[in-house]
N, C-alpha and C positions, 0 to 999 in steps of 0.2 A: 660277100660284102653286104652288110645290113643296107636296106633301103627304106626311105620315106616316101610315100605316094599319097597326096592329098588333092583332092578336087573341091572347090569351093565355088558356088554359084555367085555371080555378081550382077549388078544392073546398071554398071557404068559404061559409057561409050568406050571403045577399045583405046582411044587416045588418053582418056582420063585414067583408065586402069593402068595403062602403061606408065603414065606419069607417077602413079602410086608405087609401082614396082621400081621405077628408077630411084625414087626417093629412099626406098627401103634398101635397094642395092648399094646407094652411096654410103648409108649408114653401115651396112655390112663391110664395105670396103675399109671404111675408117676403123671399124671395131675388130674385124677379123682378118683383114688383108685378103679379101675376096676379089678376084678379078672376073669381070663379066663382059660379054659382049652380045648385042642383039643380032639375031638371025631371024628377019621377019618379025613376027610377034612373039617370038621365043627368046628368052634371056638365058644364055648358057653361062654357068658360073663355075669356078673351081677355086680351090685353095688347097694347101696341103692337108690331106685327111678327108677331103669331101669335094664332091662335084655334083652338078645337076642342072636342071632346067626349070624356069618358070614360063609356062605357056599361057598366053591369053587368047581366048576366043571371045566371041560375042556376048556369051552368057555365063563364062566360067574361067576360073584361074586354075591351072594345074601345076602343082609343084611335085618335082620329083627330085630326090637327093639320095646320092650313093655315099655312104660312110666308109672310110678305112678303118683299119683294125684299131688305130688309136682312139678314134671317136665313137667306135661301136657301143662301148659301154655308156655313153651319154645319149644314146638314140632316144630314149624317152623324154629326156629334157629338151632336146633339140626339137623333137616332134611337137612337144607342148609349146614351145616358143613360137615355131611356125604357125601353129593353129591360132595362138593368141594374135600374132600380128595379122593374120588373115581375117580374124573377127574384128580386130581394131579397124582395119582399113576397108573391108569389103562387106560388113554385115549392114 
């Protein structure tokens, strides 16, 4: 199963970083039907064809996504979009 693993430094307080992830997750819910739940400072999400985590620590965001067979061909586009969103919200 193809995976995407991206770590991005940030300078936000954890609460502020979590608020950003909440906003992005709400948009992903609307757009892609993704379900997510917080476990501590890690958002675990899933939808048909993909699942993963967004972990927040004091100085970095770690995004890990496992793609199913149907989304595997789109790995490059999905990774590019994740990087773009990270740049937009955490640079």
